[in-house]
C-alpha positions as CSV (number, residue, x, y, z in Angstrom):
1,M,40.3,105.6,-20.3
2,S,43.1,103.6,-18.5
3,E,43.6,99.9,-18.6
4,E,42.9,99.6,-14.9
5,I,39.3,100.7,-15.4
6,S,38.7,99.7,-19.0
7,G,37.4,96.2,-18.3
8,T,33.6,95.8,-17.8
9,S,33.9,94.7,-14.2
10,A,36.3,97.4,-13.2
11,A,34.2,100.1,-14.9
12,A,31.2,98.8,-13.2
13,D,33.0,98.8,-9.8
14,L,34.0,102.4,-10.5
15,A,30.4,103.4,-11.1
16,L,29.3,101.5,-8.0
17,A,32.0,103.1,-5.9
18,R,31.0,106.6,-7.0
19,D,27.5,105.8,-5.8
20,G,28.9,104.9,-2.4
21,D,29.6,101.2,-2.7
22,D,32.6,100.7,-0.4
23,A,33.0,97.0,-1.4
24,A,33.4,98.1,-5.1
25,F,36.0,100.6,-4.1
26,T,37.9,97.9,-2.2
27,R,37.9,95.7,-5.2
28,L,39.4,98.6,-7.3
29,V,42.2,99.4,-4.9
30,T,43.1,96.0,-3.5
31,P,45.4,95.1,-6.5
32,L,47.4,98.3,-5.9
33,R,47.6,98.3,-2.1
34,R,51.0,96.5,-2.0
35,E,52.8,98.8,-4.3
36,L,51.1,101.9,-2.8
37,H,52.3,100.8,0.6
38,A,55.9,100.4,-0.6
39,H,55.7,103.9,-2.1
40,C,54.6,105.3,1.3
41,Y,57.4,103.4,3.0
42,R,60.0,104.9,0.6
43,M,58.6,108.3,1.2
44,L,58.4,108.0,5.0
45,G,61.0,105.4,6.0
46,S,58.7,103.7,8.5
47,T,56.2,100.8,8.1
48,H,53.9,102.3,10.7
49,D,54.0,105.7,9.0
50,A,53.3,103.9,5.7
51,D,50.3,102.1,7.2
52,D,48.9,105.4,8.5
53,A,49.6,107.3,5.2
54,L,48.1,104.6,3.1
55,Q,45.0,104.4,5.2
56,E,44.6,108.2,5.1
57,A,45.3,108.2,1.3
58,L,42.6,105.6,0.6
59,L,40.1,107.5,2.8
60,R,40.9,110.7,0.9
61,A,40.5,108.8,-2.4
62,W,37.2,107.3,-1.3
63,R,35.8,110.6,-0.2
64,G,37.1,112.3,-3.4
65,L,36.3,109.7,-5.9
66,D,33.8,111.9,-7.7
67,R,36.7,114.1,-8.7
68,F,38.4,111.3,-10.6
69,E,37.4,111.9,-14.2
70,G,39.3,109.0,-15.8
71,R,41.7,111.3,-17.7
72,S,44.6,109.6,-16.1
73,S,44.8,106.0,-15.0
74,L,43.3,105.0,-11.6
75,R,46.8,103.9,-10.6
76,A,48.2,107.4,-11.3
77,W,45.3,109.1,-9.5
78,L,45.8,106.9,-6.4
79,Y,49.6,107.6,-6.5
80,T,48.7,111.3,-6.6
81,V,46.6,111.0,-3.5
82,A,49.2,108.8,-1.7
83,T,52.1,111.1,-2.6
84,R,50.3,114.2,-1.4
85,T,49.3,112.4,1.8
86,C,53.0,111.5,2.4
87,L,54.2,115.0,1.6
88,D,51.8,116.3,4.3
89,A,53.3,113.7,6.7
90,V,56.9,114.7,5.8
91,D,56.0,118.4,6.6
92,H,54.9,117.4,10.0
93,R,57.3,114.6,11.0
94,G,60.6,115.4,9.2
95,R,62.9,112.7,8.1
96,R,63.8,109.3,9.5
97,A,67.4,108.5,10.4
98,L,69.9,105.7,11.2
99,P,72.6,106.0,13.8
100,V,75.2,106.7,11.1
101,D,73.3,109.9,10.3
102,L,73.7,111.3,13.8
103,G,77.4,111.3,14.4
104,P,80.7,109.4,14.1
105,A,81.2,105.8,15.1
106,A,81.9,105.1,18.8
107,D,85.5,104.7,19.6
108,H,84.9,102.1,22.3
109,T,82.1,99.6,23.3
110,V,79.2,101.3,25.0
111,L,77.6,99.1,27.7
112,D,75.4,101.7,29.3
113,G,73.8,103.4,26.4
114,T,70.1,104.3,26.5
115,P,67.7,104.4,23.6
116,L,67.2,107.8,21.9
117,T,63.4,108.0,21.9
118,E,63.3,111.6,20.6
119,V,64.8,110.5,17.2
120,A,62.5,109.4,14.4
121,W,64.3,106.2,13.4
122,L,64.2,104.5,10.0
123,G,62.5,101.2,10.3
124,P,62.8,97.8,8.5
125,Y,60.5,96.8,5.7
126,A,58.9,93.4,5.3
127,D,59.4,92.8,1.6
128,A,57.4,89.6,1.2
129,G,55.3,89.8,-1.9
130,L,57.1,92.8,-3.3
131,P,57.9,92.2,-7.0
132,A,61.6,92.0,-7.9
133,G,61.6,93.7,-11.3
134,P,61.0,97.3,-12.3
135,A,57.5,98.8,-12.0
136,G,57.6,99.7,-15.6
137,P,59.9,100.1,-18.7
138,A,60.8,103.7,-17.8
139,A,61.8,102.9,-14.2
140,R,65.5,103.2,-13.4
141,Y,65.4,101.1,-10.2
142,E,63.9,97.7,-9.4
143,Q,61.1,97.7,-6.9
144,R,63.1,95.7,-4.3
145,E,66.2,97.7,-5.0
146,A,64.3,100.8,-4.1
147,V,63.5,99.5,-0.6
148,E,67.1,98.6,0.2
149,L,68.3,100.3,3.4
150,A,71.0,102.4,1.7
151,F,68.4,103.6,-0.8
152,V,65.7,104.5,1.6
153,A,68.1,106.1,4.1
154,A,69.5,108.2,1.2
155,V,66.1,109.2,0.1
156,Q,65.3,110.4,3.6
157,H,67.9,113.2,3.1
158,L,66.0,114.7,0.3
159,P,63.3,117.4,0.7
160,G,59.8,116.1,0.3
161,N,59.3,117.4,-3.3
162,Q,62.6,116.0,-4.5
163,R,61.8,112.7,-2.7
164,A,58.4,112.5,-4.4
165,A,59.7,113.4,-7.9
166,L,62.6,110.9,-7.8
167,L,60.4,108.0,-6.6
168,L,57.6,108.7,-9.0
169,F,60.0,109.0,-12.0
170,D,62.9,106.7,-11.3
171,V,61.2,104.0,-9.3
172,L,57.6,104.0,-10.6
173,G,58.2,105.1,-14.1
174,F,55.7,108.0,-14.4
175,S,56.6,110.7,-16.9
176,A,57.6,114.2,-16.0
177,A,54.3,115.4,-17.4
178,E,52.3,113.0,-15.2
179,I,54.3,114.0,-12.2
180,A,53.8,117.7,-12.9
181,T,50.0,117.0,-12.8
182,M,50.4,115.0,-9.6
183,M,52.4,117.7,-7.9
184,D,50.5,120.6,-9.4
185,T,53.6,122.1,-10.9
186,S,55.3,122.4,-14.3
187,V,57.3,119.9,-16.3
188,T,60.3,122.2,-16.1
189,S,60.1,122.3,-12.4
190,V,59.8,118.5,-12.2
191,N,62.9,118.1,-14.3
192,S,64.9,120.6,-12.2
193,T,63.7,118.9,-9.0
194,L,64.6,115.5,-10.3
195,A,68.1,116.6,-11.4
196,R,68.8,117.9,-7.9
197,A,67.5,114.8,-6.3
198,R,69.6,112.5,-8.4
199,R,72.8,114.5,-7.6
200,Q,72.2,114.1,-3.9
201,L,71.2,110.5,-4.1
202,A,74.3,109.6,-6.2
203,A,76.5,110.8,-3.4
204,K,74.9,108.6,-0.8
205,V,74.0,105.2,-2.4
206,P,76.6,102.6,-3.3
207,D,77.6,102.0,-6.9
208,V,76.5,98.3,-6.7
209,S,73.0,97.7,-5.3
210,Q,72.2,94.7,-3.0
211,Q,70.1,93.2,-5.7
212,Q,73.1,93.1,-8.0
213,T,75.2,91.6,-5.2
214,L,72.7,89.0,-4.2
215,R,72.2,87.8,-7.8
216,M,76.0,87.4,-8.1
217,V,76.3,85.5,-4.8
218,G,73.2,83.3,-5.4
219,D,70.3,82.5,-3.2
220,A,71.8,79.4,-1.6
221,R,75.0,81.1,-0.6
222,V,73.2,84.2,0.6
223,R,71.1,82.1,2.9
224,E,74.2,80.2,4.0
225,V,75.9,83.5,5.0
226,A,72.9,84.7,6.9
227,A,72.6,81.4,8.7
228,S,76.3,81.3,9.5
229,F,76.1,84.8,11.0
230,A,73.1,83.9,13.1
231,T,74.7,80.6,14.2
232,A,78.0,82.4,15.2
233,L,76.0,84.6,17.6
234,Q,74.0,81.7,18.9
235,C,77.1,79.7,19.6
236,G,79.2,82.6,20.9
237,D,81.8,81.8,18.2
238,A,83.9,84.9,17.6
239,D,86.2,83.2,15.1
240,A,83.3,82.2,12.9
241,L,81.8,85.6,13.1
242,V,84.9,87.6,12.2
243,A,85.5,85.2,9.2
244,L,82.2,86.5,7.8
245,L,82.9,90.2,8.0
246,T,84.6,92.7,5.7
247,K,87.4,94.9,7.2
248,D,85.2,98.0,7.0
249,V,82.0,96.4,8.4
250,T,79.6,98.6,10.3
251,W,77.1,97.6,13.0
252,S,74.3,99.9,14.3
253,M,71.3,99.2,16.5
254,P,68.6,101.8,16.4
255,P,67.2,103.1,18.7
256,M,70.7,103.2,20.2
257,A,72.7,106.1,18.9
258,Q,76.1,104.5,19.0
259,W,77.4,102.5,16.1
260,Y,80.7,100.8,15.3
261,A,82.9,100.9,12.2
262,G,85.7,98.5,11.2
263,V,86.1,94.9,12.0
264,D,88.1,95.5,15.2
265,A,85.5,97.8,16.7
266,V,82.7,95.6,15.6
267,M,84.3,92.5,17.0
268,D,85.1,94.3,20.3
269,F,81.4,95.1,20.6
270,A,80.3,91.7,19.6
271,V,82.6,90.0,22.1
272,A,81.6,92.4,24.9
273,V,77.8,92.2,24.3
274,P,76.0,89.7,22.1
275,L,78.6,86.9,22.2
276,T,79.0,86.9,26.0
277,R,76.3,89.0,27.8
278,C,73.2,87.6,26.1
279,P,72.6,84.2,27.7
280,S,70.9,82.4,24.8
281,W,70.0,83.2,21.2
282,L,67.5,81.6,18.9
283,Y,66.8,82.9,15.4
284,R,64.6,82.8,12.3
285,L,66.0,83.6,8.9
286,T,63.9,86.1,6.9
287,T,64.4,89.0,4.4
288,A,63.9,92.7,4.9
289,N,64.4,95.7,2.6
290,G,65.3,93.3,-0.2
291,Q,68.2,92.0,1.8
292,P,69.0,88.9,3.9
293,A,67.9,89.3,7.5
294,V,67.6,87.5,10.8
295,A,64.9,87.7,13.5
296,F,66.7,87.2,16.8
297,Y,65.2,86.0,20.1
298,V,67.0,86.1,23.4
299,G,66.3,84.0,26.5
300,A,67.8,83.4,30.0
301,A,68.8,79.8,29.1
302,P,68.7,77.5,26.0
303,D,65.6,75.8,27.4
304,A,63.9,79.0,28.5
305,V,61.3,81.1,26.7
306,H,63.0,83.4,24.1
307,E,61.6,86.8,23.5
308,A,61.8,88.6,20.2
309,W,64.8,91.0,20.2
310,S,65.5,92.4,16.8
311,I,65.2,92.3,13.0
312,T,68.8,92.4,11.9
313,V,69.4,93.3,8.3
314,L,72.6,92.3,6.6
315,T,74.3,94.1,3.7
316,L,76.7,91.9,1.7
317,R,79.7,92.7,-0.4
318,Q,80.6,89.6,-2.5
319,E,80.2,86.8,0.1
320,R,80.9,88.7,3.3
321,V,78.9,91.0,5.6
322,S,79.8,94.6,5.2
323,G,76.9,96.1,7.1
324,I,74.7,95.1,10.1
325,V,71.7,97.0,11.2
326,S,69.8,95.5,14.2
327,F,66.4,97.1,14.6
328,L,65.9,96.5,18.3
329,G,62.4,95.8,19.5
330,A,59.9,93.0,19.6
331,E,57.5,95.1,17.6
332,H,59.7,94.8,14.5
333,V,59.7,91.0,14.6
334,V,55.9,90.9,15.1
335,D,55.5,93.3,12.1
336,F,57.2,90.7,10.0
337,G,54.5,88.2,10.9
338,L,56.9,86.2,13.2
339,P,56.0,85.1,16.7
340,A,56.9,87.4,19.7
341,M,58.3,84.4,21.6
342,L,59.9,81.0,20.8
């Protein structure tokens, strides 16, 4: 029997849960909720979808607990239920996207764009409490590395079965045999699916992850760069902003379809919109997707109420910003546990 249920209290809770004690079931699953939620986010690319999938998965697990025979670990069984729940969602909802997935960069600043509500947009992930290291000795990716925007966006391009196999093997460290049982297939099929997924992923993710970059830069300098970026927007300082950017920087703002590539285009947009057309900015530094981020608030004047505007996630290369994704909408800020107004 697995280590999760080998202790006297855990075994007792399992027995109680099988007899209909929902409090005992809650005690069993609570230590695993955070990592299960992260798995659902990686599969689905949306915090809200992950919330729904995890709730549905735990309901399925509760109703089907009598089918858990203890041959695998409780953790593996819950991941089986969560993965199958997410695969059902993938079949019905398709994949999540970022503006760069939809078309080329805009060749001029767009002032009259409208949100694309028909697109299922990738969303930011509040990573507070997510462990930094790998989930196990067999995992290829760190847990925070596997919620980075580039990684999650790339995973969204994979078919559901490839997505599941890659996440279960390379992120969570399950064996091919365990995954075959989870997905009701053969080990040969799992290995083939995993190989195809890795080839596609390698073509889309950067060679150096953000976790590697952030460690090289150091926490203090990372926070300084994020604060300098936010302060430049707050002060309308174009010179300070451009000094922080790489030449090939990109800026996108889902749910707006247009995005900008290259420092000239990005600065043209920045000067035309956030540096001049937004009367007053306030900000809170945070983290999202294992990366530095800023919660921005906009107001009519410095002394006016400022309403939540975006969670802006920064991608760094060395000590400069090479990617900016501003997830527009007060709901994203609130999802991060931050106030809707300042």
